[in-house]
N, C-alpha and C positions, 0 to 999 in steps of 0.2 A: 331773192330767189325768183326764177322765171315764173310769171303768173300762170303759165300754161301747165306747169308741173303739178301733177295730182297724185304721184306715188309717195312712197315713204323713203326715208334715208336711214340706212342701217350703218352705224358707226362701229367699227371693229378695231380694237386696240388690245395690246397685251394685257394692260391693267384697266380695270374700271376706275372712274374718277372719284371713287369713294374709298376712304380708309375705314376698315372694319376692325373693331376691337371686341373681343370676347370678354364680357364682364364677369364670367365664371358663375353667374347666378341663373343661367339659362337664357340670358338676353344678350343683345349685341348693340354696340354704339356705332353710329354711322356719321362720318364727317367727310365733306368735300375735300379732295386732295388738292395740292398745289402743283405747279409745273406749267410750262409754256403751252403744251397741247391742251391740257385740261382748261387753262384759262381761256385759250382761244375758242375752244368749242363751247365752253360755258356761255361765253358772250354770243356765239353764233346761235345758241338755243333761243335767243330772243327773236331771231328772224326765221328759223327753220325748226320744225318739229322732227326730232330724230330719236332713235332707240340706240342704246349703247351696249355692246357685248364685250366682255373681257373677263380675265381672271380676277377674283375678288382680293387677291393679295395674301390670303392666309389659307391654311388647310382646314376646311370646314368638316366637322364630323358628319357622317352620313345621316344621323338622326336630326341634324340641324339644317340640312341643305334645303328642304322645302320651305322652312320658315325664313331663312336668309333670302332665298329666291323671291318669295312673296314680298318681303320688306323692300328689297331693291327695286322690284317692278313697280310697287305701289308708290314709293316715295321718290324714286329717281328715274323711272323709265329705263332702268338698267337690268341687264340679263346676265347673271353670272355664269361663267364657264369654269367648273370646278376641276382642279388638278391636285394630285397628291404632292406633298412637299418635295419629295426626292425628284420627281419628274419636273416640277416647276423650277427647282434650282438648277437642274442640268440644262434646261432650256434657257432660263434667263441669265443667271450668273455664269453658266457654262458656255454653250455655243453662241448665244446672242451677244453677250458682253465680253467674252474672252477671245472670241474668234471674229465675229462679224463687225463688232464696234471698231476695233483697231484697224481692220482691213478697210472699212468704209471711210476711215479718217487717214488713210495712207500711212499707217504706222504698223507694218507687219512685224517689226521687232517686239511689239507688245503682245503678240498672239501666243496663247497657250491653249493646248487642246487635250482632251481625253477621248478615248475610243468610243465611249457610249454617247457622247454629246450629239453627234449628227443624227443618230436614231431618235434621241429625245426631242430634238428640234422638229423632226418630221412628225413624230407622234403627236406633239402638241398642236401642230398645224392641222393634223387630221382630226383631233378631238374638237378643235374650234369648228371645223366644217361639219362634224357630226351634230353639233348643237345649233348651228346657224341655218343649215339647209332646210329643216322643217319649218322655220320661221319665215322663209322668203316667199314673197308673193310676186305676181306679175307687176312689171313697171317699177320695181324697187331700184333704188340707187344704193349700191354697197360700197362703202368707203373704208378701205383697209389701211391701217396706219402702221408705218415704220417697219424696220428691219427684223423685228421679232417674228413677223408673219409673212415672209417673202414667198413661201410656197402656197399660202392660202388662196390667192386669186386664181391660180391655175386649178387647184382642187375644186373650188367652187364652180368654176366655169365648166368643168367636166360633169359635175353632179347636177348642175342647174340647166343643162342643155335644153330641156323641154319647157323651161319657163319662158314667158314672152317678155321681150323688151327689158330684161334685167341688165343693168350696166354695173360694171365692177371697176373700181379705180384703186390703185396702190399709191399712197402718199409716202414719200421717203425723202429725206434730206440728201441731196446730191450736190456737192460743192461745184460751183461753176456752171450749172445748167441755167440757160436763159430761155431757149425755145427749141422746139424740135424741127426737123426738116418739114417742109410744107406738105409733103405727101408721103407719110411713112406707113407701110402696111406690113403685117406679120401674121401668118397663119390665116389669111382671109379676113383679118380685122384691121381697122384703122387704129393706129397707135399714136397717142399724143404724149410727148414729153415736154413739159413746160415748167418754168420757174414761177412759183407763187409765193411771194414773201408774206409770211404771217405777221400780224401786228398785235396790238393790245387795244383795250378800250380806255383811252387816256382820261376820259371824264370820271371813270371809276377811281382812278388814282388821285385826281384833283379833288374829288369830293372827300376822299379819305384824308388827304393832306389838310383839308380845311376843317376837319373834325376836331373837337376839343381834346380828344385823347392824343391825337398826333401833335397838336400844338403844345401840349404839356411835355410830350417826349422831346420835341424839338427844343423847347426852352431848357430842358435838363441837359441836352447835348451841348447847347451853346454855352451853358454855365460850366459844364465839366471840361470843355476844351477851349475855354476863354483864352484869347491871345494866340491860339494855334490854328493853322490851316488844317483842314480835314481832307484826306484822300480816302475815298471809299472804294472797296473792291468787294463784289458779290459774285462768288463762283460756286458751282458744284465742285467738290474736291475730285476733279478728273484731270488726267494727264493732258487732255486737249486744251485745257484752260490756261496753260502757260504760267502757273502760279510760281514755280521756282524762278523763272526768268524775271518775273516782276519783282520778286523779293531781292534778287541779286542787283537789279537796276536801282531799287530803292536804297540798298546798302551803299552802292557806289555814289548815289546822289547825296546821301548824308555825309559821305567821306570827303566830298569835294567842296571847296569854297564857292560861294559864301556859306557861312555856317548856318544850316537850317535846323540843327539839333535844338530841341525845345520849342521850335517855331512851327513844326508840322508833325502830324501823326498819320499813320496809315491804319485804317480799320479794315481788317480782312475777315469777311464772313466766308467760311468754308463749309458749304452745306454737305452733310454726309451723303454718300451715294455708293452703292455696291461695296460696302465695307467688308464683305466676306471674301472678295476677290483679292488674291495675293498682290496683284499689280497695284491695286488701290491702297492696300496696307502699306506697301513700300513707299508709295507717293506720300501718304500721310506722315510717315516717319521722316522723309526728306523735307517736307514743308515745315514741319514743326521743329526740326533741327535748324533750318534756316531762320525761322522766327526767333528761336533762342539765340542764334549767332548774332543777328542784327540787334536785338535788344541788349544782349550782353556787351556788344561792341560800342553801341551808340547811346544806350540808356543813361539817364542821370537820376539823381535822387528826386528830381521834381517832374520828370516825364519819362514815358515809355514810348519808343518810336512806333512799335507795331502792337495794336490791340487785336488779338486773334481769337476767333470764336468758331469752334467746330460744332455747329448745331444750326438748326433752323430757328428763325425768329418770327414773331407775330407780324402780320401785314402792317399794323400801325407803327411798329418799331422800324420796319423797313422803309416805309414812306418818310418817317422822320429823318432817318439817315440819308435818304436821297435828297431831302430838302436841305439838310445841314451841310452836305459835302461841298467843298470847293472844287474838287476834281473827282471824277469817277473814271477808273482805269479798267479797261477790258483788254487782257493781254493774251488772248487765245492764240495757240500755235496752229489750230485747225478747228473751225467752228462753223456750223450750219448757218446760223443767223445771230443769235444772242439777243434775247428780249430785255436783258438788264439795261441795255442802251436806251431802248424806248421808254422803259419805266423811269429811268433817271431823268430824261428830258421832260416827261409828263409831270414829274413832281417839282420841276423848276418853274420859274416864271420870269417875266421880262425884267423884274427888279433884281432877282438873284442871278439868273442866267449864267450858271457856272460851266465848267469846261468838261467836255466828254473827250477822253483820250482813248483811242481804240486801235487794236492791232489790225494790221493789213490783212491778216488771215481770218478775221471774223466776218461773216457774211454781211452783217449790218453796215459795215463800212462802205458797201456798195450802194446802200439805200439812203443812208443819212449823209447829206452832201457836205456838212461843215464840221465833221469831227476832226480832231487832231490825230493824224495817222502816225503809227509807230511800228517798227519791225521789232518784235519781242526778242529776236535772236541777237540783235545788235545792242548789247548791253550799254556801251558808252553813250550811244545816241539816245537810247531809251532813257537813260539817266538824265541827259540834258533836256529831253523833251518834258520830263516831269517838272523841271524848273521853269521851262518856258510856259507850261500850262498854269503853274501857280502864279506867275508874274504877268499873265495876259491882261491887257487893258480891259476896262469895263465896256468900252465901245466895241472892241473886237468880240468879246464874249456875247454881247447882246446880238450882234450881227449873226454869229454862228447859231445862237439859240433860235432866232427867228426862222432861219432856214431849216433847221432840224425839226422844230416843233410843227412846222407846216406838213412835213412828211408823216410825223407821228399821228397828227390829227386826221389826215386823209387816209392813210393806209392802216385801217383798223382791222381787228380780228374778224369782225362781222363781214367786212368787205372782202377779206381773204377767203373766208369760208364760202360765201355766196358766189364769188367768182369761180372758185374751185368746182363747186357743185354745178353751176351753170355751164361750165366747160364740159363736164361729164354729161350733162343732160343734152346739150346742143351738139356735142361732138365736134366742137371747133374751139380754137384758142381765142382768147378775148381780143377784141379790136384794139388797135393802138391807143385810142383815146380812153379805153377802159382800163388798161394796164400799161404804165410807162415802161418803155423798153430799157432794160438795164444796161445795154451795151455801151451807150454813151456815158452812163454814170461810171461804169467800170473803167473806161478810158480816162475819165476825169480823175478817178481815184488814183490810177497809176501816175498821172501827171502830178497830182498833189503830193504823192509819196516821193517822187523824184525831186520836186521843188523843196519839200521839207528836208530831204536828205542833204541837198546842197546848202540850205540855210544852216542846218545843224552842223555841218562840216565846218563852215566858216566860223560859227560861234565857238565850236570846239577849239579851233586854231587860235581864236582870240583869247579864250580862257587859258589855254596852254601858254600863250605868249605872256599874258598877264601874270600867271603863276611863276613863270621863269624870271620875269622882271622882279617880282617880289622876293624871290629866293636870292637873286643877285644883289638886290638892295640890302637884304638882311645880312648877306655875307660880306658887305663892304665892297662889293665889286661894282664896276660901272662899265657900260658899253663903250667901246672905242670905235 
């Protein structure tokens, strides 16, 4: 953070980074939550002192609000904004995730709406402002996060007009944003639109991977899947993640020669999210039907092709899976960045250096230079790319790993957060040497995708010719 900055940073998000559980005996349990934003900001807290405002995630009885508020402030520097259950659901599962989420991901066909939701959305943004305005001091930086609070910056700006040197920023994932015009003004203010790629703290993952607990988990995994290649997939169960497309590609992969049945398994972690929303209920039904179809079609008495888990797992188990996997697949059909890719690279090393296979539509494909790129909608080529990833030479895997891990090590979450806040504080975008321009990387990604498509097309033709030749030979026919 800029050494001249002497104010405070107020971080405002829909949810506090703490999971609260009512123990029913008058007390509450508090645990740090998971998630990309939470992980990024938790690491940033090492470099910047900030206060976090947000909904605590449960409906707290009025008699307990003072106690919970004190606990959160004393233990976590967090300030709860209380909402009743009905309003919170209409705001979160309603307008935010049934209207805004699909629209922001260019999926209007997924939108569903109720008349009361827009008013609930505005009311929640107003309640946030009611709680935050009394806490704001001169020179504060106010960092508002994501699409749940799109109205909040404007409300705060109106109510804080008499405060001195208060800066407000809205952070939201916008696909394809690289940088703003050099001189953009609106309503008498300078407006900066810029792409800041979040990262992880790779050393945290490496230290965990070296722990005795993870080593035991890893040994158990290798013993359980001895003689098999492991394909790992870690997704929230969300329609933007391309899970059905991936399962269909894996189905096709198993059906085509050479015979990989019994030699490979796919571990699908489907992290529950927005389970109360009808669209997500239907997606779960579709995914689990596909898992059953593939296992029923290709399973044997000695092996199950897909190991499916609809739940979260412990960080130690996740690191062990990252370390054990021969291939990690990210098949998003629309995704802001996707930190699974960074976590997987961090848990590998020069000796293992396994393969990261990522959708062209995941934002991280533009930042990690040596992923194997795939179009999740092109099922035949997706299927062929799975085989190519499994058969990649050790030399090629290590070359790709070296290039990817260099980015993961340099573009950390602390770097992301401090660069974001420095841009807000200074009122200018980072210098080119501070933040690599993504434009050239995007062009190179496009070129890699085109080259990969041509290569796979030729391989597909070769496979088809080989299969035709085998069929002719088996039928007693010969080419004339």
